[in-house]
Phi, psi and omega in degrees: 000316180299320183293319174304316178295320177295322175298317178290331180285316179301321183289323173299319178293325179291321179299315175300319178293320176295320181294331179255032177237151179293149176265179187293332183264015183236161169241156173266134181237113180286134181286179183197159169266014182301139177283092179294334183294338179296333183253319180238117193292338180291338188275164179262116189293348184265008182258124178278143178271121181283167169294132187227159163252122184240131181297130175300330186230160177287160177296131184271173179298314180305314180298316179284337179292327180298321180289314175301315180293326178297319184261002178078030181260041190286351179292339182291339181292337181270009186299144176204118185282299176227006184082184178065233190292331187260067177237162178311308182280341175284321182289328174229083191290337187238156175302320180271012175290151170302128179292140168232192183064030182258124174280160179304318181298317179307310185302317176292315182290328178294319180302318180296313186295320175296318181298315183291326177294327182256011172084016174261169180276122181301140183277333186255136176257106178260113188294335182208171175266137172254117184300137188294144175209141170298317179227116182278329183266109181205163176272132182228154174268132180222120181051039179087354187243150173271124178236149181273113191271119176234108183292157180273113180279139178299151179286146179240125179242152179258127175270093188296345178272346186293149181265008179285172179291148175201171175280152175287149173288177176300312182297314183297319187298315177285329174294323179286317176310317181277000174092021177074190186302312185293323180296313179294318176304314183274352184045046179303330189281001182276129175049053178270159169275098186297335181295340169287339181246342185239140181267119179259102180238022179055029172064022180268330182204162180254149180273171171298132182300146174079016180289333182243193192284139176278161173278173194299346176276351186085018180257128182270147167063021180293329178283000170104113157261302170253147160302150186237145179283146180234137172279105192271076181277065180206157178264344190297315185241041187236173177199153169252148179219183181290352180271319187178201177276074183295343180300340174281348191256104179232132171248141187219134172209151177262108182226115178195161179293155183297133178247144172300143176050046180302132177233122187296320182291315181297322179295312175299324176298329178285348178279142191271328178201166172280174190253118179270123185247153169296138178286355176248015181270123175266097184233203179275060183232132180243205182196158174222136187259154169227171173209153182296147178247018185210000000 
């Protein structure tokens, strides 16, 4: 009996070690008390950056399709916005393309699903289920009259102590983008050739993840292949609306023609605001996951 308990204890310890170790598609990012707001005005200077495991790549079409297949959401593969360029396969031409057409709700649910598949504690508490729809905003008939239908999305809360996958916060996103503490300290982003880091496709489709150069942390496409969802845990750039806590739903991307003597900080400083998105909007938005490393 004693030997069995020792074996079980060792297995428990190994499981804890495994759960708190980076996977092959992740990089370890050491946190900091650095004032990220000093560099990026969108950030909150009061937030400490935790130690994180960050996905090297954005979630791919192939990975997101596993989620769609699991829950039977395959009708999204028939998605066509206007035909032509804006169809499912044209927007994501390769299995390894960065996935788009992801709602904020799908992004949070995907994080929980991946966490459960890999034995982590889900980070999001989703109060209710939202029936899947390719397009949530639509005209419907009620009592013989046409009304513009907008469903009520379940409230989503973040369990900050969970070790499962989640979306980065605003502070975490820009901290990662700048290359973490060492990247900020070394100012590696001054006068870089942005074409080595960013894929310019006129917003028509996403490239294969990892096609271009990684930043100093080993994170690819952070300058944007697909715009990425951010968990906006701040009141400065937030809003509530009739759908839910839409204040948490922010999509952000650096998209502009290549500029000579490009300076990342100057470029971001010239942008007026973050992009507040409806959490039920299926647009050109993808995702990258992080998880707590402590």
